[in-house]
TILUM-72594 format. One record per atom (N, C-alpha, C, O): x, y, z; residue in one letter. Coordinates in steps of 0.001 Angstrom, whole numbers, padded with zeros to 6 digits, always signed. Layout:
BEGIN
XYZa
...
END
This chain:
BEGIN
+133209+182527+134402x
+133897+181754+133235x
+135321+182554+132729x
+135401+183769+132553x
+136380+181602+132545x
+137738+182036+132302x
+137878+181553+131402x
+137135+180626+131082x
+138911+181983+130593x
+139359+181249+129435x
+141009+180948+129844x
+141850+181513+130543x
+140965+179887+129102x
+142336+179356+129420x
+143119+178970+127781x
+142426+178609+126830x
+144570+179115+127691x
+145261+178526+126613x
+145789+177184+127091x
+146227+176918+128210x
+145674+176445+126110x
+146061+175114+126362x
+147152+174512+125504x
+146639+174343+124398x
+148515+174073+125479x
+149617+173834+125070x
+149809+172593+124766x
+150556+172168+125647x
+149520+171561+123863x
+149605+170472+123860x
+151169+170172+122955x
+151662+170898+122091x
+151603+169115+123392x
+153395+168965+122826x
+153323+167199+122224x
+152605+166300+122662x
+154122+167151+121333x
+154391+165877+120746x
+153191+164937+120120x
+152552+165062+119075x
+153132+163936+121176x
+152205+162883+120452x
+150598+163416+120647x
+149624+163295+119904x
+150787+164172+122207x
+149571+164905+122779x
+149055+165682+121486x
+147991+165210+121088x
+149491+166665+120786x
+149103+167431+119909x
+148498+166667+118782x
+147446+167025+118252x
+149242+165499+118381x
+148711+164565+117350x
+147495+163854+117632x
+146859+163321+116722x
+147184+163817+118652x
+146056+163161+118958x
+144835+164050+119189x
+143674+163720+118948x
+145281+165323+119729x
+144121+166503+119289x
+144333+167299+118116x
+143505+168209+118087x
+145083+167316+117180x
+145094+167701+115840x
+145303+168940+116243x
+144871+169785+115458x
+145982+169473+117504x
+146339+170696+117053x
+146745+171205+118557x
+146084+170939+119560x
+148266+172190+118536x
+149351+171806+119688x
+148779+173276+120402x
+149313+173666+121440x
+147680+174042+119783x
+147432+175268+121114x
+145558+175321+120590x
+145001+175501+119506x
+145093+175078+121914x
+143521+175220+121924x
+143376+176605+123011x
+144248+177154+123685x
+142017+176886+122886x
+141624+177647+124084x
+139835+177793+124293x
+138803+178130+123713x
+140451+177196+125742x
+139260+176740+126311x
+138385+177801+127200x
+138807+178899+127563x
+137047+177253+127491x
+136286+178259+128217x
+135808+177378+129728x
+134935+176521+129590x
+136322+177583+130972x
+136492+176866+131598x
+135524+177731+132690x
+135532+178955+132560x
+134439+176954+134085x
+134042+177450+134742x
+135145+178283+135914x
+136353+178122+136091x
+134239+179139+136539x
+135357+179952+137467x
+135592+178941+138858x
+134767+178193+139381x
+136942+179186+139233x
+137706+177993+139676x
+137616+176402+139644x
+137382+175439+140375x
+137925+176713+138432x
+138241+174981+137406x
+139522+174834+137810x
+140227+175734+138267x
+139932+173321+137591x
+141323+172748+138214x
+141800+172681+137169x
+141268+173068+136128x
+143298+171985+137319x
+143768+171521+136304x
+143057+170391+135261x
+142996+170289+134036x
+142548+169587+136416x
+142156+168130+136659x
+140422+168521+135850x
+140074+167767+134941x
+139977+169064+136041x
+138809+169947+135052x
+139083+170042+133630x
+138621+169393+132691x
+139984+171045+133670x
+140236+171372+132281x
+140941+170012+131532x
+140897+169791+130322x
+141552+169225+132478x
+142071+168134+131527x
+140822+167005+130978x
+140851+166287+129979x
+139874+167127+131893x
+138497+166450+131614x
+138080+166777+130487x
+137955+165905+129627x
+137727+168269+130185x
+137093+168511+129344x
+137708+168432+127935x
+137175+168285+126835x
+139061+168582+128324x
+139840+168299+127015x
+139589+167207+126200x
+139387+167182+124986x
+139650+165687+127569x
+138958+164503+127238x
+137515+164651+126371x
+137221+164020+125356x
+136931+165381+126869x
+135285+165478+126484x
+135535+165814+124982x
+134921+165182+124123x
+136539+166923+124597x
+136495+166951+123135x
+137218+166502+122088x
+137036+166605+120875x
+138299+165844+122909x
+139166+165104+122239x
+139817+163772+123089x
+140899+163632+123660x
+138399+162666+122864x
+138861+161174+123753x
+140261+160504+123007x
+140772+159514+123531x
+140646+160888+122197x
+142097+160229+121921x
+143074+160411+122920x
+143831+159476+123182x
+143187+161781+123677x
+143978+162055+124664x
+143619+161431+125972x
+144379+161698+126903x
+142368+160470+126274x
+142576+159787+127652x
+143373+159542+128148x
+143743+159874+129274x
+144004+158627+127091x
+144896+157206+127795x
+146352+158252+128191x
+147141+158195+129134x
+146279+159005+127231x
+148295+159986+127018x
+147830+161010+127992x
+148767+161807+128022x
+146763+161503+128933x
+146706+162514+129969x
+147045+161633+131003x
+147869+162262+131666x
+146940+160934+131331x
+147186+159805+132231x
+148490+159940+132734x
+148769+159915+133932x
+149275+160082+131825x
+150873+159751+131942x
+151765+160873+131529x
+152965+160639+131389x
+151325+161985+131336x
+151751+163270+131131x
+151632+164171+132602x
+150870+163804+133496x
+152508+165419+132723x
+152393+166396+133276x
+152109+167385+133107x
+152667+168082+132261x
+151252+167747+133766x
+150576+169411+133839x
+151350+170872+134089x
+151734+171042+135247x
+151532+171583+133459x
+152253+173085+133992x
+151227+173956+133679x
+150519+173930+132673x
+151177+175077+135024x
+150550+176452+134415x
+151686+177676+134706x
+152492+177833+135623x
+151417+178357+133665x
+152299+179234+133319x
+153872+178841+133648x
+154679+179468+134334x
+154010+177822+133063x
+155681+177680+133138x
+155635+176923+134145x
+156157+175877+133760x
+155187+176753+135700x
+155422+175817+136321x
+154662+174345+136584x
+153434+174345+136670x
+155230+173396+136680x
+154554+172039+137142x
+153361+172451+137858x
+153557+173344+138682x
+152160+172015+137747x
+151066+172098+138642x
+150429+170448+138965x
+150394+169487+138196x
+149954+170556+140419x
+149018+169582+140716x
+147665+169728+139849x
+147362+170659+139101x
+146935+168563+140147x
+145488+168273+139302x
+144607+169544+140154x
+143853+170333+139584x
+144929+169533+141811x
+143948+170424+141941x
+144334+171606+142109x
+143858+172114+143124x
+145297+172534+141270x
+145590+174064+141002x
+144167+174559+140266x
+143452+174317+139293x
+144272+175367+141356x
+142738+176482+140647x
+143368+177553+139616x
+144309+178307+139866x
+142595+177452+138309x
+143166+178302+137295x
+142301+179391+137244x
+141090+179385+137465x
+143040+180360+136925x
+142452+182057+136369x
+142517+182462+135150x
+143312+182120+134274x
+141672+183193+135110x
+141368+183803+133596x
+143073+184425+132987x
+143783+185312+133460x
+143269+183603+131882x
+144231+183900+130990x
+145217+183041+131372x
+146307+183279+130850x
+145161+181838+132347x
+146274+181116+132201x
+146645+180082+131405x
+145774+179217+131314x
+147476+179913+130900x
+148397+178755+130298x
+148943+177644+130460x
+150140+177480+130697x
+147869+176537+130313x
+148203+175497+130929x
+148388+174198+129574x
+147752+174023+128534x
+149635+173414+130234x
+150254+172927+128943x
+150237+171478+129655x
+150358+171270+130863x
+150061+170526+128632x
+150018+169224+128830x
+151747+168664+128551x
+152331+169313+127683x
+152388+167771+129080x
+153727+167519+128838x
+153952+165677+128518x
+153906+164719+129290x
+154115+165739+127542x
+154318+164018+127847x
+155893+163331+128676x
+157004+163859+128641x
+155599+162332+129211x
+157180+161911+130020x
+158076+161891+128849x
+157905+161601+127664x
+159203+162335+129631x
+160464+162442+129236x
+161330+161158+129026x
+160810+160297+129735x
+162116+160777+128556x
+162940+159628+128731x
+163814+159998+128216x
+163921+160761+127256x
+164927+159210+129137x
+166608+159645+128591x
+167547+159018+129525x
+167271+158148+130350x
+168638+159535+129312x
+169837+158935+130242x
+171049+160169+130214x
+172101+160015+130835x
END
């Protein structure tokens, strides 16, 4: 079992009711697994996480990135601007 800190920003945090969560994940869990477990706890995030990006320890990460104990996983909404 590993522990990860999940950070949520903007309307992601609003949907979950918190901007910071601690999650217990199975060994060799991926960003995708973390996302799925997060949606299981906070169903309002289901559609939002599909349009956002994930970062692990401050670097953008693909859904298949394996997580390690103590990792910080951030889910970021899309940014618009010009």
